[in-house]
C-alpha positions as CSV (number, residue, x, y, z in Angstrom):
1,M,10.8,-24.4,17.6
2,V,14.0,-22.3,17.3
3,F,17.5,-23.7,17.3
4,L,20.1,-21.1,18.0
5,F,23.1,-21.7,15.8
6,R,25.2,-18.7,16.7
7,E,24.9,-15.8,19.1
8,H,27.6,-13.1,19.5
9,R,27.2,-9.8,21.2
10,G,23.5,-9.8,20.6
11,F,23.7,-10.6,16.9
12,V,21.8,-13.8,16.3
13,I,21.6,-16.2,13.4
14,K,18.8,-18.7,13.7
15,A,17.7,-21.7,11.9
16,V,14.0,-22.2,12.5
17,V,12.1,-25.4,12.2
18,R,8.6,-24.8,11.0
19,D,5.9,-24.8,13.7
20,D,2.4,-23.9,12.6
21,R,1.1,-23.2,16.1
22,P,0.8,-19.5,16.6
23,A,2.2,-18.0,19.8
24,P,-0.5,-16.8,22.3
25,G,-2.0,-13.6,21.2
26,F,-0.2,-13.6,17.9
27,S,-2.1,-12.9,14.7
28,R,-0.8,-14.2,11.4
29,R,-2.4,-11.3,9.7
30,L,0.7,-9.2,10.8
31,S,3.1,-11.6,9.1
32,R,2.1,-9.9,5.8
33,P,3.8,-6.5,6.0
34,H,6.8,-8.4,4.5
35,C,5.3,-7.8,1.1
36,S,5.9,-4.1,1.4
37,R,9.6,-4.5,2.5
38,D,10.9,-6.2,-0.6
39,D,13.7,-3.9,-1.6
40,P,17.3,-5.0,-1.2
41,G,18.5,-1.6,-2.5
42,Q,18.4,0.4,-5.7
43,H,21.6,-0.4,-7.6
44,P,21.5,0.7,-11.3
45,G,24.5,-0.1,-13.5
46,T,25.3,3.7,-13.5
47,W,23.6,6.6,-11.8
48,D,24.3,8.6,-14.9
49,A,21.5,6.7,-16.7
50,V,18.4,6.0,-14.6
51,Y,14.7,6.0,-15.5
52,W,13.1,8.7,-13.4
53,P,10.8,6.3,-11.4
54,L,13.9,4.5,-10.2
55,D,15.6,7.6,-8.9
56,H,14.8,9.8,-6.0
57,A,13.1,13.2,-6.5
58,A,15.8,15.9,-6.8
59,W,14.1,17.8,-3.9
60,N,10.4,18.5,-3.7
61,G,8.0,15.9,-5.2
62,W,8.2,12.2,-5.2
63,T,9.0,9.1,-7.2
64,P,8.1,5.4,-6.5
65,T,11.7,5.0,-5.2
66,D,10.9,7.6,-2.5
67,L,8.2,5.3,-1.1
68,V,10.6,2.5,-0.1
69,F,12.0,3.9,3.2
70,P,8.6,5.2,4.6
71,F,7.0,1.9,3.7
72,F,9.7,0.1,5.7
73,L,9.2,2.3,8.7
74,F,5.4,1.8,8.4
75,A,5.9,-2.0,8.3
76,M,8.2,-1.9,11.3
77,G,5.6,0.0,13.2
78,A,3.0,-2.5,12.4
79,A,5.3,-5.3,13.6
80,V,6.6,-3.7,16.8
81,P,3.6,-4.6,19.1
82,V,3.6,-8.2,18.1
83,A,7.4,-8.5,18.3
84,L,7.4,-7.2,21.9
85,A,4.3,-9.1,23.0
86,R,6.2,-12.2,24.1
87,R,8.5,-10.2,26.4
88,R,5.8,-8.0,27.8
89,G,5.5,-9.9,31.1
90,V,9.0,-8.8,32.1
91,P,9.5,-5.1,31.5
92,R,13.2,-5.3,32.1
93,L,13.6,-7.8,29.3
94,V,11.6,-5.5,26.9
95,R,13.8,-2.5,27.7
96,R,17.0,-4.5,27.3
97,H,15.8,-6.0,24.0
98,V,14.8,-2.6,22.6
99,L,18.0,-0.8,23.6
100,R,20.2,-3.7,22.4
101,R,18.5,-3.8,19.1
102,A,18.7,-0.1,18.6
103,V,22.4,0.1,19.5
104,L,23.2,-2.7,17.1
105,L,21.2,-1.1,14.3
106,F,22.9,2.2,14.9
107,G,26.3,0.5,14.9
108,L,25.5,-1.4,11.7
109,G,24.5,2.0,10.1
110,L,27.9,3.4,11.1
111,L,29.7,0.4,9.6
112,L,27.7,0.8,6.4
113,N,28.7,4.5,6.3
114,A,32.3,3.4,6.6
115,I,32.0,0.9,3.8
116,E,30.3,3.5,1.5
117,A,32.9,6.2,2.3
118,K,35.6,7.0,-0.2
119,P,39.0,6.0,1.1
120,P,40.8,7.4,2.9
121,I,38.0,8.0,5.5
122,V,38.0,11.6,6.8
123,W,36.9,11.0,10.4
124,S,36.4,14.7,11.0
125,A,33.6,14.7,8.4
126,F,32.5,11.1,8.8
127,P,28.6,11.0,8.6
128,I,27.0,9.9,11.9
129,L,23.4,9.4,10.8
130,G,21.9,7.3,8.0
131,V,19.0,5.0,7.1
132,L,19.7,2.3,9.8
133,Q,20.5,5.0,12.4
134,R,17.1,6.6,11.7
135,I,15.4,3.2,12.0
136,A,17.1,2.6,15.4
137,I,15.9,6.0,16.8
138,V,12.4,5.5,15.5
139,Y,12.3,2.0,16.8
140,V,13.2,3.0,20.4
141,V,10.6,5.8,20.5
142,V,7.8,3.7,18.9
143,A,8.6,0.7,21.2
144,W,8.4,3.0,24.2
145,L,5.1,4.6,23.1
146,T,3.6,1.2,22.2
147,E,4.4,-0.2,25.7
148,R,3.7,2.8,27.8
149,T,0.8,4.7,26.2
150,S,-2.7,4.0,24.8
151,R,-3.7,4.1,21.2
152,R,-5.4,7.4,21.7
153,T,-2.2,8.9,23.0
154,Q,-0.3,7.5,20.1
155,I,-2.7,9.2,17.7
156,V,-2.3,12.5,19.5
157,V,1.5,12.2,19.5
158,A,1.5,11.4,15.7
159,A,-0.9,14.3,14.9
160,T,0.9,16.8,17.2
161,S,4.3,15.9,15.8
162,L,3.2,16.5,12.2
163,L,1.6,19.9,13.1
164,A,4.5,21.0,15.3
165,Y,7.0,20.0,12.6
166,W,5.1,22.0,10.0
167,A,4.9,25.0,12.2
168,A,8.6,24.8,13.1
169,M,9.8,24.4,9.5
170,T,7.7,27.3,8.2
171,L,7.6,29.8,11.1
172,V,10.9,29.5,13.0
173,P,13.5,31.9,11.4
174,V,16.8,30.4,10.5
175,P,19.9,32.7,10.9
176,G,21.0,33.9,7.5
177,A,18.0,32.5,5.7
178,G,14.8,33.5,7.5
179,A,11.5,31.7,8.2
180,G,9.9,29.2,5.8
181,V,12.9,28.6,3.7
182,L,12.9,24.9,2.5
183,T,16.1,24.8,0.5
184,P,18.7,22.1,1.3
185,D,21.0,24.6,3.1
186,G,18.5,27.1,4.4
187,N,15.9,25.1,6.3
188,L,15.5,24.7,10.0
189,A,16.3,21.0,10.0
190,T,19.6,21.6,8.3
191,F,20.5,24.4,10.7
192,I,19.9,22.1,13.7
193,D,21.9,19.3,12.1
194,R,24.8,21.6,11.5
195,W,24.7,22.9,15.1
196,A,24.5,19.4,16.6
197,L,26.6,17.4,14.1
198,G,29.1,19.9,12.7
199,R,30.7,18.5,9.6
200,H,29.4,15.0,10.2
201,L,26.7,15.2,7.5
202,S,26.1,12.7,4.7
203,H,25.7,15.4,2.0
204,G,28.4,17.7,3.1
205,T,26.3,20.7,4.1
206,W,23.0,18.9,5.0
207,E,21.7,15.6,6.2
208,S,18.9,13.6,4.6
209,E,18.2,11.5,7.7
210,G,18.7,14.4,10.1
211,L,17.6,14.9,13.8
212,L,14.6,17.2,13.5
213,S,13.2,15.3,10.4
214,T,13.2,12.1,12.4
215,V,10.2,13.5,14.4
216,P,7.7,13.0,11.5
217,A,9.4,9.7,10.6
218,I,8.3,8.5,14.1
219,A,4.7,9.5,13.0
220,T,5.2,7.3,9.9
221,A,5.9,4.3,12.2
222,L,3.0,5.2,14.5
223,C,0.7,5.0,11.5
224,G,1.9,1.5,11.0
225,V,1.3,0.7,14.7
226,L,-2.3,1.9,14.3
227,A,-2.9,0.0,11.1
228,G,-1.5,-3.2,12.5
229,D,-3.6,-2.8,15.7
230,W,-6.7,-2.3,13.5
231,L,-6.1,-5.6,11.6
232,M,-5.8,-7.4,14.9
233,T,-9.2,-6.3,16.3
234,P,-12.0,-8.9,16.3
235,G,-14.5,-8.8,13.5
236,S,-14.9,-9.4,9.8
237,T,-11.6,-9.6,8.0
238,S,-12.9,-8.3,4.7
239,H,-14.5,-5.4,6.6
240,R,-11.2,-4.5,8.3
241,S,-9.5,-4.5,4.9
242,G,-12.0,-2.2,3.4
243,V,-12.0,0.3,6.3
244,L,-8.2,0.3,6.3
245,W,-8.0,1.0,2.6
246,I,-10.5,3.9,2.9
247,A,-8.4,5.3,5.8
248,G,-5.3,5.1,3.8
249,A,-6.9,6.8,0.8
250,A,-8.1,9.6,3.1
251,A,-4.6,10.1,4.5
252,T,-3.1,10.1,1.0
253,L,-5.6,12.8,-0.1
254,V,-4.8,14.9,2.9
255,G,-1.1,14.6,2.2
256,L,-1.6,15.7,-1.4
257,L,-3.7,18.7,-0.3
258,W,-1.1,19.6,2.4
259,D,1.6,19.5,-0.4
260,R,0.3,22.9,-1.5
261,A,1.3,24.6,1.8
262,F,4.2,22.2,2.9
263,P,5.7,20.4,-0.2
264,I,6.1,16.7,-0.3
265,N,9.8,16.2,0.3
266,K,11.5,13.0,1.4
267,N,14.8,14.5,2.4
268,L,13.0,16.9,4.8
269,W,10.4,14.1,5.6
270,T,7.7,16.8,5.5
271,S,4.3,16.3,7.2
272,S,2.7,16.1,3.8
273,F,5.2,13.4,2.8
274,T,4.5,11.5,6.0
275,L,0.7,11.5,5.5
276,F,1.0,10.8,1.7
277,T,3.3,7.8,2.1
278,A,1.6,6.4,5.2
279,G,-1.7,6.6,3.3
280,L,-0.2,4.7,0.4
281,A,1.4,2.1,2.7
282,T,-1.9,1.7,4.5
283,Q,-3.7,1.0,1.2
284,L,-1.0,-1.5,0.2
285,L,-1.3,-3.2,3.6
286,A,-5.1,-3.4,3.2
287,V,-4.7,-5.0,-0.3
288,C,-2.1,-7.5,1.0
289,H,-4.4,-8.4,3.9
290,W,-7.4,-8.8,1.6
291,V,-5.4,-10.9,-1.0
292,L,-3.2,-12.9,1.3
293,D,-5.3,-13.4,4.5
294,V,-8.9,-13.0,3.4
295,H,-8.7,-14.9,0.1
296,R,-5.4,-16.7,0.8
297,W,-3.9,-16.1,-2.6
298,R,-0.3,-16.6,-1.5
299,R,1.6,-18.5,-4.2
300,W,2.9,-15.3,-5.8
301,S,4.3,-13.9,-2.6
302,A,7.2,-16.4,-1.9
303,S,10.0,-14.0,-2.9
304,F,8.4,-11.1,-1.1
305,V,8.1,-13.1,2.1
306,A,11.8,-14.3,1.7
307,F,12.9,-10.7,1.6
308,G,10.6,-9.7,4.4
309,R,11.9,-12.4,6.8
310,N,15.5,-11.1,6.3
311,P,15.1,-7.4,5.6
312,L,18.2,-6.4,7.5
313,A,20.4,-8.9,5.8
314,A,19.0,-8.0,2.4
315,Y,19.5,-4.3,2.9
316,F,22.9,-4.4,4.6
317,L,24.5,-7.0,2.4
318,S,23.2,-5.6,-0.9
319,V,24.2,-2.0,-0.1
320,G,27.6,-3.2,1.3
321,L,28.4,-5.3,-1.7
322,D,27.4,-2.5,-4.1
323,S,29.7,-0.1,-2.3
324,I,32.6,-2.6,-2.4
325,L,32.1,-3.2,-6.1
326,T,32.0,0.6,-6.6
327,R,35.2,1.2,-4.6
328,T,37.2,-1.6,-6.0
329,T,39.2,-0.7,-9.2
330,L,40.8,-2.9,-11.8
331,N,44.5,-3.4,-11.6
332,T,44.9,-2.8,-15.4
333,Q,42.6,0.3,-15.3
334,P,42.8,2.1,-12.0
335,D,40.1,4.6,-13.0
336,V,37.5,1.9,-13.8
337,S,35.5,0.3,-10.9
338,L,34.7,-3.3,-10.8
339,K,31.0,-2.5,-10.8
340,W,31.4,-0.5,-14.0
341,A,33.4,-3.3,-15.6
342,L,30.7,-5.9,-14.7
343,Y,27.9,-3.6,-15.8
344,W,29.5,-2.7,-19.1
345,R,30.6,-6.3,-20.1
346,A,27.3,-7.9,-19.1
347,F,24.8,-5.2,-20.4
348,G,26.2,-1.9,-21.3
349,W,28.1,-2.7,-24.5
350,W,25.0,-4.2,-26.3
351,A,21.9,-2.9,-24.4
352,A,23.0,0.7,-24.6
353,S,23.5,0.5,-28.4
354,C,20.3,-1.4,-29.2
355,C,18.0,0.5,-26.8
356,D,19.5,3.2,-24.5
357,A,21.8,3.6,-21.5
358,E,18.9,3.7,-19.1
359,F,17.7,0.3,-20.3
360,A,21.2,-1.2,-19.8
361,S,21.4,0.3,-16.3
362,L,18.0,-1.1,-15.5
363,L,19.0,-4.6,-16.7
364,Y,21.9,-4.5,-14.3
365,A,19.7,-3.4,-11.4
366,I,17.1,-6.2,-12.1
367,T,19.9,-8.8,-12.3
368,Y,21.4,-7.5,-9.0
369,V,18.0,-7.7,-7.2
370,A,17.3,-11.2,-8.8
371,L,20.7,-12.5,-7.4
372,W,19.8,-11.3,-3.9
373,A,16.3,-12.8,-4.3
374,V,18.0,-16.2,-4.9
375,V,20.1,-15.7,-1.8
376,M,17.1,-14.6,0.3
377,V,14.8,-17.5,-0.9
378,A,17.6,-20.0,-0.2
379,M,18.0,-18.6,3.3
380,Y,14.2,-18.7,3.8
381,R,13.9,-22.3,2.6
382,K,16.7,-23.4,5.0
383,R,14.9,-21.4,7.8
384,V,17.9,-19.2,8.3
385,F,16.9,-15.7,9.5
386,V,19.3,-12.9,10.5
387,G,18.0,-10.8,13.3
388,I,19.2,-8.7,16.2
C-alpha cells in the first residue's frame, strides 16, 4: 500500500507501508540487485592522497572503483522489466513514464553539473553530459528494447553493438590522428563528442560519458536484463544461481582476453570493459541470489538494501553535498575549503602523522559514507523512498 506524500512535476516522495503480498508476476528475486548499488559516491578527504583501489584507473586498466558505474547500469537493466510490468497493459502509460523519468534524470544530471562547476559558471563550456545523463539515455533505449523486442533480439543488439563499437574505434580514421588511436584526445569517440558538443565537455577536450561510448553502455544494461530474466525463469533456484555465475565467469574471461586487442578502459567504455564488468556483475548477482534468496541469509544486507531502495537520493545528495563543501571557503581563510577544514581537523592532523595521508583520507571517506548510511537506513525504516 502506497501513500503519496508529495508529487511535483513528476518527482515523487513516497512513504510506503509494508505489504508482503507480491504484485502479479513480480519475483522477489529481483529485489536483490540493491546489494550491488551500495555506493553513495567516492569522497576521500583529499584527492592528493588516495589508495589506488579507491581511485579510477588513469586511462587503460581498471580498479575496483571503476566497477561501480557499470554495476549500477547492470542492476538497472535487471530491474527495468519488473518496473515496467505493472504499466504494460497501457502502452501510452509506459511511454509517458519512461520519457518523464529520462527527462528528469537528465535534468538532475545537469543540475549536478552546475553544483560541481567552479563559480562563476562558464555557460559556453558548461558540460552537458554526465553520469545521470548517461543513465537516462541508456534507460530509454533499454526500456524500448525490453518492451518491443524479444530476448533473442536483445542478445543480438548487445553483441552487435560491442563488435561494431570495437570496429569503429579501431578502424575508422580520425582526422589528425588516424585509425586505432585510443588516447583521450585522439580517439573516434572524442572526435564525435567535439563535433556534436563543441566545448561542452566535462574534461575540457574530451568527455568520459560521451555519445558514442554510450552504445556499449547500453549493452551493459542489456546484460542486466538478460541476467534478471534468467533468474525469473521457472526451475531450481540454486541451479539458476550456478548457471548464472558460470555465464558471468565466461564473460569476464572473454573481456580479459579481448583486453589484449581492445584495452579495458572505463572512460571509453570499451567492449572489453563492458564484457569484463558485466561478467563480474553477473557473478555478484548470482552470489547475492544464492545467499539472499536460496539460503535466505539476509541480516547482513540491511544497509545495502537501504542504499538500494534510494540509489538516486544517495548518489545525488552525497555528490551534491561534497561539491558544496568543496566550493565553500572559510571566511578567515579564503583559500581553504570547508571540506579540507573538516577533513584536517577530524582526521588529517593526527592520522597523517601516525600512519600516512592516504589513511587519513580513507578515514574521512568511510565516515562520509557511514553518515549517508545512517540517513539511508533512517529513510528505509520510515518507508520513505525518493523516486522519479
